N, C-alpha and C positions, 0 to 999 in steps of 0.2 A: 385750581385744584380739580383734577378729573375725578369723576365718580368711580371709574374703573381703573385699576392699576395693573392688572394681569399678574400681580405677584402671588395670587392665590390659585392660579390655574392648575397647579400640581397638587392641590389639596393641603397646602400649608398656609398658615397665617402668622402674623406677628403679634406678640404681646407688647404692652407698653414696656419699654426697656430693650426691645429688639429681638428677644428670643423667638425663634421660629418653632412652631408646634403644629401637629396635624390638626385639621379643622374639627376632628372628633375628640380632641383632648378635653379632659374633664373641666379644665378652666374655661375653655370655649363654650362647652355645654352649659356651664354655670351662668356665665354672663349672657349667653344667648337666650337662656330661659328667662333671665331677668328682663331682657329686651322684649321678649314675647309678652311677659307680664305687663310691662309698661305700655305696650300697644293695647292690651285689653283694658287697662286703666283709662287710656285715652278714649276708648270706645264707650266706657261707662260714663265718662265726663259729659258726653254729648247725648245722653239719653234724657228722658223726661224725669229729671231729678232736681232736688232743691239746689239753689245756688251755693248754699253753705257746704254741701257735699262736694260740689265742683271745686271749690276753693281748697278743700283738704286734699282732694284727689290730684290737683295740680301740684301741691306740695309733695305728695307721694311720688308723682312722676319725677320731680326734681331729685328726690332722695334715691330713686331707682337708678338714675343716671350716675349718681355718686357711687352707688353699690356696683354698677356695671364697670365704672372706671377702676374701682378697687379690685374687682375680680379679674379685670383685663390686664392688670399689672403683674409683671414678673417680680415676685417679692425679693428675689436675689439680685436683680440687675437694674430695675427701674430707679432712676434718680429723679424722675419727674414728680413734682408736687401734685398729689392726688387729693381731691376734696375728701373730707371725712364725715362720718356720721357723728352726731352728738347725742348725749343722753336725752336732750330735749326733743329730738326727732322721735324717739321711742315713746317718751312721755306724752307727746301730742297724740299718738295713736291710742295710748291707754286712756287718755282723757276723753277722746272721741268715743271710744268703745263704751266707757262708763256712762257718758252723757246719753248716748243712744240707748244703751241697755236700760237705763232708768226710765226711759219713755216707752219701753216695749213691754208686752206681757211676759210673764215669767216663762222661761223655756222649760218645757216638761217632756218633750219628745225630740227625736231627731227630725230634721226638716228635709223634705224632698226638694231638690233644687227645681226652680221654675216659678211661674206665676206671671211674669212679664219679661220683656226683653231686658230691661234694666236689672231686674232681680236675677235673671239667668246669667247675664254677663258678670255680675258680681260673683256668682258661684263658680263660673269658669275661671275668672281671675284668681279666686281663692285656691282652686285646684292647681293652677299654674304656679302660684306663689308657693304652695307646699312642695311642688316639684323643685322649684328654684332653691328652696330651703334644704331639701334632701341632697341635692347636688352640691350645694355649698358645704354642707356638713361632711359629705364624702370627700370633697376636695380638701377640706381642712384636716383630714386624717393623715395626709402625706405632704401637704404644702400649707403655707401661711394663708389663713383667711381671717380678716379682721373679725373679732368676736361680735362686735355690734352688727355686722352684716347678718349673721345668723339670727341674732335676737330681733333685729328689725323685721326680717322676713317672717319669723314666727309670729310676731305681734301683728304684722300686716295681714296675715291670713285670718287672724281672729277679727281684725277690723273689717275685712271684706265680708266675712260671714255676718257680722253684726250689721254692716251696711246693707246687705241683702235683705235682712229682716226689716230694717228701718225703712228702706225704699218701698218694700212691699206694704208695710203698714201705712206709709204716706199715700200710696196708691190705692189703699183700701182693698188689698188683695189678701184673702185668707191664706194662711200658711198651710201647705199640704204636709201633714205630719206622717211620719212612718210609724205604723203600728205593726210590729212583727207578728207573723203567724206562728202560733205555738200550739 
């Protein structure tokens, strides 16, 4: 299998199911943003973080491939069996959020992103995740998007925020709180 096919040289690409669409199509933007998010998750995994976080992030990367496949499928034409999300995937994120949150000081202010590379990458991933969520919601207004995709992305952004706080706490980095000028 060659890496380059030349079939996209005129600005079109194929969805799973064979439908050709412009590379700027909202479905392409949606799964492309999920792919970008997955790359940032990979970057976080190899920072100075606890092994337990790496294990969860590997699971997240796997689920993001599942989401990418779902978003890359033409809902009207694809006959291919696509992996799907399960309630347990969302529950894993919720359990991890709760576990980390119970070990952190109460959140009383907005947190300014930063503190270390690992913390900053968590915040960048959170922002990309929110963008993926917004694009998926927009796509779902006119085309089928699996409901669990949006729920997972929503929960994942909360997980990444909590992970940023937990990693900073483990690295003994004080949170930089936002105190608005009034």
